[in-house]
N, C-alpha and C positions, 0 to 999 in steps of 0.2 A: 242889401247885398254889398259886401265890401269890394273895393276896387282891387284888381289883381296888380301885384307889384312885379315889375320886370325892368330890366335896364339894357343898355347897350352892351353887346357881347355875350349876353345870356343865351344858353341853349334851352329851348322850350319844346314841350311836347304838344302837338296839335291833335284835335279830335279826329280829323281825317288824315290818312297817310298821303304823301306825295305820290305821283304815279310811279316813281322808281321803287317804292315800297317802304321808304323811311318816313317816320312821322316826327323826326327830330329836326328842328330848324334853329339856326343861329340869327339873332337880331343884329343887323349890320347898319341900320339907319333908323333914327326915330324922329318923329315930328307929327304932323296931322296924319301923314301916311307912314307906315312902317315897312322897311325893306327887310325881308327875311331870306336866308340862304339855306337850302337843303343840305344837311350834314352828309347825306348819302351821295348825291350826284353833283353838288355845288351849284345847282340852278337857283337863281335868285328871283324873287317876286315882290312887287310893290303893292301893298293892300292898305285900305283905310284902317285907321286905328280901331274904330268901332267894330269892324268885322274881325280884325285880329284878336281883340279882347274877347269877343264872343267865341271864336274858334280855338283859343288857346286853352289847353287843359291845365298845365302846371309848368313851373320852372324846374328843369332837371339839374342844370349846372349854372350857378350864378357867377358872373365875371367879377363882381365886387368881392366875393368870398375868395377867389383865386388870387387877388392882389394883396391880400392881408397875410 
């Protein structure tokens, strides 16, 4: 199985929605843990990278593509 490619500032779709109803999250910090911020209510959560990669569906909007 190939590794999912994502970067800082990307908007990603998660498998389960946030309690506010939105399942879109923005990556705001990367390392061993990843901090994501809900696009709907601006709440941020710090989760381990392995759990994030498991629960992420796809990248909706790449920050790298916006800069070009």
